[in-house]
C-alpha positions as CSV (number, residue, x, y, z in Angstrom):
1,M,0.0,0.2,-0.3
2,A,1.5,3.5,-0.7
3,P,2.9,5.6,2.2
4,N,-0.5,8.2,1.9
5,A,-2.8,5.5,1.7
6,T,-6.0,4.6,3.5
7,A,-7.2,1.4,4.9
8,P,-10.4,1.0,5.5
9,Q,-11.8,1.8,9.0
10,N,-14.1,-0.5,10.3
11,S,-12.6,-0.5,14.2
12,S,-14.7,0.7,16.7
13,P,-16.6,3.2,17.2
14,V,-17.8,2.9,14.0
15,R,-21.4,1.9,13.9
16,N,-22.7,-1.3,11.6
17,S,-26.5,-2.4,11.5
18,S,-26.7,-5.7,13.7
19,P,-28.2,-8.6,13.2
20,A,-31.1,-7.2,15.2
21,E,-31.7,-3.8,13.6
22,A,-30.6,-5.3,10.1
23,L,-33.5,-3.5,8.3
24,C,-34.0,-1.2,10.9
25,G,-38.1,-2.9,11.3
26,L,-38.6,-0.6,7.9
27,P,-41.2,-1.4,5.2
28,S,-40.5,-3.6,2.6
29,E,-41.8,-0.6,0.2
30,Q,-39.1,2.0,1.9
31,L,-36.7,-0.8,1.8
32,G,-37.1,-0.9,-2.2
33,R,-37.4,2.7,-2.5
34,M,-34.0,2.9,-0.9
35,Y,-32.5,0.6,-3.3
36,L,-33.4,2.1,-6.0
37,Q,-32.2,5.5,-5.0
38,M,-28.9,3.5,-4.8
39,L,-29.1,2.3,-7.7
40,L,-30.3,5.2,-9.7
41,T,-27.0,7.3,-8.5
42,R,-25.0,4.6,-9.2
43,A,-26.9,4.3,-13.2
44,F,-26.5,8.4,-13.4
45,E,-23.4,8.7,-12.6
46,E,-21.9,5.5,-14.6
47,K,-23.7,7.0,-17.6
48,V,-22.1,10.5,-16.7
49,A,-19.0,9.3,-17.2
50,F,-19.6,7.9,-20.5
51,F,-20.8,11.0,-21.9
52,F,-17.7,13.0,-20.4
53,S,-15.6,10.4,-21.8
54,R,-16.7,11.1,-25.4
55,A,-16.2,15.5,-24.9
56,M,-20.2,15.1,-24.7
57,I,-21.3,17.0,-21.5
58,H,-18.5,19.6,-21.0
59,G,-17.1,21.2,-17.8
60,T,-16.5,19.1,-15.2
61,T,-18.1,16.3,-13.1
62,H,-17.3,14.3,-9.5
63,L,-18.7,11.3,-9.2
64,Y,-20.4,9.5,-5.9
65,I,-19.8,5.8,-7.1
66,G,-18.8,3.9,-4.2
67,E,-20.5,6.5,-1.7
68,E,-24.1,5.7,-2.5
69,A,-25.1,4.6,0.5
70,T,-24.2,7.5,2.8
71,A,-26.3,10.1,0.9
72,I,-29.8,7.5,0.0
73,G,-29.5,7.1,4.1
74,A,-29.1,10.0,5.4
75,V,-32.0,11.8,3.5
76,S,-33.9,8.4,3.6
77,A,-33.9,9.2,7.4
78,L,-34.6,12.8,7.2
79,G,-38.5,14.4,7.4
80,P,-40.2,15.2,3.9
81,D,-39.6,19.1,4.5
82,D,-36.7,18.5,5.9
83,L,-33.9,20.8,3.6
84,I,-30.0,19.5,2.7
85,T,-27.0,21.3,1.8
86,S,-25.1,19.5,-0.8
87,T,-21.3,19.9,-2.1
88,H,-19.1,19.6,-5.6
89,R,-20.1,15.8,-5.5
90,G,-23.8,16.2,-4.9
91,H,-25.4,14.2,-7.8
92,G,-26.5,11.5,-4.8
93,H,-27.7,13.9,-2.5
94,T,-29.8,15.2,-4.7
95,I,-31.7,12.1,-6.4
96,A,-31.6,10.8,-2.7
97,K,-33.8,14.3,-2.2
98,G,-36.4,13.3,-4.7
99,V,-35.2,15.7,-7.4
100,E,-35.9,14.3,-10.9
101,L,-33.6,12.9,-13.1
102,K,-34.6,14.4,-16.4
103,P,-34.1,18.0,-15.6
104,M,-30.6,16.7,-13.2
105,M,-29.2,15.0,-16.6
106,A,-30.4,18.2,-19.1
107,E,-28.3,19.9,-16.7
108,L,-25.2,18.8,-17.4
109,F,-26.4,18.7,-20.8
110,G,-26.7,22.3,-20.6
111,R,-29.8,22.4,-21.7
112,R,-33.0,25.1,-21.2
113,T,-35.1,22.3,-19.6
114,G,-32.2,21.4,-16.8
115,S,-32.7,22.2,-13.4
116,C,-30.7,25.2,-13.3
117,K,-31.8,26.2,-16.7
118,G,-28.3,25.0,-18.0
119,K,-26.5,27.3,-16.1
120,G,-25.2,25.6,-12.9
121,G,-24.3,22.1,-14.5
122,S,-23.2,19.2,-12.6
123,M,-21.6,21.4,-9.1
124,H,-24.8,23.7,-8.8
125,I,-28.2,21.5,-9.3
126,A,-30.4,22.8,-6.5
127,D,-33.7,22.5,-6.4
128,L,-36.2,24.1,-3.6
129,T,-39.3,23.4,-4.1
130,K,-37.7,19.5,-3.1
131,G,-36.1,21.2,0.1
132,H,-32.4,20.8,-1.5
133,L,-30.6,24.3,-1.3
134,G,-28.4,23.8,-3.9
135,A,-24.4,22.2,-4.5
136,N,-21.5,24.0,-4.0
137,G,-18.7,24.2,-6.1
138,V,-16.6,25.9,-3.6
139,V,-15.3,23.0,-0.7
140,G,-17.0,23.8,2.5
141,G,-19.4,26.4,0.8
142,G,-22.6,24.4,1.6
143,I,-21.8,24.9,5.3
144,P,-22.7,28.2,6.7
145,I,-25.6,27.7,4.5
146,A,-26.7,25.2,6.4
147,G,-26.4,27.1,9.3
148,G,-28.4,30.2,8.0
149,A,-30.9,27.9,7.1
150,A,-30.7,25.9,10.1
151,L,-31.2,29.7,12.2
152,A,-34.3,30.7,9.8
153,L,-36.2,27.3,10.9
154,R,-35.0,28.4,14.5
155,I,-36.8,32.3,14.3
156,L,-39.8,30.1,12.9
157,K,-40.2,27.8,15.3
158,E,-40.5,25.2,12.2
159,N,-39.9,21.9,13.6
160,R,-37.6,21.1,10.8
161,V,-33.4,20.2,10.1
162,V,-31.2,20.7,8.1
163,A,-28.9,18.0,6.8
164,C,-25.4,19.4,5.7
165,F,-23.2,17.5,3.7
166,F,-19.5,17.7,3.3
167,G,-16.4,15.8,2.6
168,D,-13.2,15.1,5.0
169,G,-11.3,18.0,3.2
170,A,-13.9,20.4,4.4
171,I,-13.5,19.5,8.0
172,N,-10.7,21.3,7.8
173,E,-11.8,24.6,6.6
174,G,-13.0,27.6,8.4
175,T,-16.5,27.4,7.4
176,F,-16.6,24.3,9.4
177,H,-15.2,25.2,12.6
178,E,-17.4,28.7,12.7
179,T,-20.5,27.2,11.7
180,V,-20.5,24.3,14.2
181,N,-19.3,26.9,16.8
182,L,-22.7,28.6,16.3
183,A,-24.5,25.7,15.8
184,S,-23.5,24.5,18.9
185,V,-24.3,28.0,20.7
186,W,-27.5,28.8,19.3
187,K,-28.5,24.9,19.2
188,L,-29.4,25.4,15.7
189,P,-31.2,22.2,14.2
190,V,-28.4,21.1,11.9
191,V,-27.2,17.3,11.2
192,F,-23.6,18.0,9.9
193,V,-22.9,15.0,7.7
194,C,-19.0,14.5,7.1
195,E,-18.4,12.0,4.2
196,N,-15.0,10.7,4.7
197,N,-14.1,9.3,1.7
198,Q,-10.5,8.9,2.5
199,Y,-9.1,12.0,0.5
200,G,-9.5,15.5,-0.3
201,M,-8.2,15.6,-3.8
202,S,-5.7,13.5,-3.7
203,M,-4.8,14.3,-0.4
204,S,-5.3,11.1,2.2
205,V,-6.9,12.0,5.2
206,K,-4.5,10.7,7.7
207,R,-2.0,13.0,6.6
208,A,-4.4,15.9,6.4
209,T,-5.6,15.8,9.7
210,N,-4.3,14.7,13.4
211,V,-7.2,12.9,14.6
212,E,-8.3,9.3,13.8
213,N,-12.0,9.8,14.2
214,L,-13.0,13.3,12.7
215,A,-16.4,12.6,15.1
216,D,-14.3,13.3,18.1
217,R,-13.9,17.0,16.5
218,A,-17.4,17.5,18.2
219,K,-15.8,17.4,21.4
220,A,-14.7,20.4,21.0
221,Y,-17.9,22.4,20.3
222,G,-20.1,20.5,23.2
223,I,-22.1,18.2,20.5
224,P,-22.4,14.2,19.8
225,G,-19.8,13.2,17.6
226,K,-20.7,9.7,15.8
227,R,-19.2,7.5,13.6
228,V,-20.8,5.6,10.8
229,D,-20.0,2.7,8.4
230,G,-20.9,4.7,5.2
231,N,-21.0,1.8,2.9
232,D,-24.2,0.3,5.5
233,V,-27.1,2.1,4.2
234,L,-29.1,1.0,6.9
235,A,-26.7,2.2,9.7
236,V,-26.3,5.5,8.2
237,Y,-29.8,5.9,8.0
238,G,-29.9,4.6,11.8
239,E,-27.3,7.3,12.7
240,V,-29.1,9.9,11.0
241,K,-32.3,9.3,12.3
242,E,-31.4,9.8,16.0
243,A,-29.4,13.1,15.0
244,R,-32.2,14.4,13.6
245,A,-34.4,14.1,16.8
246,H,-31.3,15.4,19.1
247,A,-31.2,18.0,16.7
248,L,-34.7,19.1,17.0
249,S,-35.1,19.0,20.3
250,E,-31.2,20.0,21.6
251,G,-29.1,20.9,18.7
252,P,-26.5,20.2,16.4
253,V,-25.0,16.8,15.7
254,L,-21.7,15.6,13.8
255,V,-22.2,12.4,11.8
256,V,-18.7,11.2,10.5
257,A,-19.7,8.3,7.6
258,E,-16.7,6.1,6.9
259,T,-16.8,5.8,3.2
260,Y,-14.8,5.7,-0.3
261,R,-15.0,6.9,-3.9
262,Y,-14.1,4.8,-6.6
263,Q,-13.3,7.0,-9.5
264,G,-10.5,9.8,-9.4
265,H,-11.4,13.1,-7.4
266,S,-12.8,14.2,-11.0
267,K,-12.9,13.4,-14.4
268,S,-8.9,14.8,-14.8
269,D,-7.5,12.8,-11.7
270,A,-5.2,10.4,-12.9
271,N,-5.5,8.4,-9.5
272,K,-1.9,7.9,-9.3
273,Y,-2.1,8.1,-5.1
274,R,-4.0,5.3,-4.8
275,T,-3.1,1.4,-5.4
276,K,-5.0,-0.9,-7.1
277,E,-5.1,-2.9,-3.8
278,E,-6.1,-0.5,-1.8
279,I,-9.4,0.2,-4.3
280,A,-10.3,-3.2,-4.6
281,E,-10.1,-3.6,-0.5
282,W,-12.9,-1.2,-0.6
283,R,-14.8,-2.7,-3.3
284,K,-15.5,-5.3,-1.4
285,K,-17.5,-3.6,0.9
286,D,-20.1,-2.0,-2.1
287,P,-22.9,-0.6,-0.8
288,L,-25.7,-1.7,-3.4
289,P,-24.5,-5.7,-3.8
290,R,-23.5,-5.5,0.2
291,F,-27.9,-4.1,0.6
292,R,-29.3,-6.2,-2.4
293,A,-28.1,-9.2,0.0
294,R,-29.2,-8.3,3.6
295,L,-32.4,-7.5,1.3
296,L,-32.6,-10.9,1.0
297,E,-31.2,-12.5,3.7
298,G,-33.9,-10.6,5.5
299,R,-36.6,-11.6,2.8
300,A,-37.6,-8.4,2.6
301,L,-37.9,-8.3,-1.2
302,S,-37.2,-11.3,-3.2
303,K,-35.0,-12.1,-6.3
304,E,-37.3,-11.5,-9.0
305,E,-38.4,-8.0,-7.5
306,L,-34.7,-6.7,-7.1
307,D,-34.0,-7.8,-10.7
308,R,-36.8,-5.7,-11.4
309,L,-35.8,-2.4,-9.5
310,E,-32.9,-2.9,-11.2
311,A,-34.1,-3.0,-14.5
312,R,-36.4,0.1,-13.6
313,A,-33.1,2.0,-12.7
314,R,-31.5,1.6,-16.2
315,E,-34.5,2.2,-17.6
316,E,-35.6,5.3,-16.1
317,I,-31.8,6.7,-16.5
318,E,-31.9,6.0,-20.3
319,D,-35.0,8.2,-20.4
320,A,-33.4,11.1,-18.7
321,V,-30.3,10.6,-21.4
322,E,-33.3,10.5,-24.1
323,F,-35.2,13.6,-22.3
324,A,-31.8,15.8,-22.0
325,T,-30.3,14.5,-25.9
326,K,-33.4,15.8,-27.1
327,S,-34.0,19.2,-25.6
328,P,-33.0,22.6,-26.6
329,E,-30.0,24.4,-26.2
330,P,-30.0,27.7,-24.7
331,E,-30.6,30.4,-27.2
332,L,-28.6,34.1,-27.3
333,E,-31.1,35.9,-24.7
334,D,-31.1,33.7,-22.3
335,L,-27.7,35.2,-21.1
336,F,-29.7,38.4,-19.9
337,T,-31.7,35.8,-17.5
338,D,-31.3,35.0,-13.9
339,V,-29.4,37.6,-13.4
340,Y,-30.7,39.6,-10.6
341,A,-32.9,37.9,-8.3
342,D,-35.5,40.0,-8.9
343,E,-35.7,40.4,-12.5
344,A,-38.2,43.4,-11.6
345,V,-35.0,45.6,-10.9
346,R,-33.9,45.2,-15.0
């Protein structure tokens, strides 16, 4: 293993689902929906990678392949009216929050039918109607937005929380420390979800942070810090569900999900800082076959039902691609729209 490589972290106190809570008491319908969302996220990202490799999508993108269990587990534990802030690696959060696939794909293709009319691209997808406050191209940029949104919820006395997603690289940003500190002082309803995929770009978390368990950072702010197996969708669900309840009644919680991205940081990443052995070791914990096996073992869904969900995911992604590629390109006059928050200002 390379000197800066990071081995899978499975030692205590990482939370995993025990046999007794293997399916969290969830109905088969909800479990199937979670599996479908994981499948859609994987298939969406694989399709995006395909089109990027052929220069049919421009700009850049940061794929979520390997981390699906964290987004789907966390968002599934939220209420339908709860809010989220996302990251530059945000397609999984977006799909988990229920944003439609067709405008998502159209956004990446830069089409007028995109969720942001083709002006945001991969890193700036948002849908306020779904409670998605936006992906963000700035590392840690969504953290203060989450704090502000949570403050608004507290002032308005609304029984909702904000789930704030960010990576291990962002946990060393000033925005993290400042926002968590204020959220703690004001007891804001925020669940801070750190997706520790082991690398900030090419920098191993072990070289960037002299703390083995990033959840220990919570102690400095007097809030709970939890560490969970981010490749176990139901373990994430259980941890975030508890964190949400705490955030509503007592204030913020930091949840660190230990996971791994299979692809490079972005499409331009040569991935030379990781070994094939390390990647292969993490692939043994792939969240999709892992969840499928658990659903079969728990008899929540049959093999035939799971096969149908997998076929449905492929079909929905193909429909999204067809919608995007047949959608119109922006017109010249589109340069002058969405310039101001209130178009009446013009």
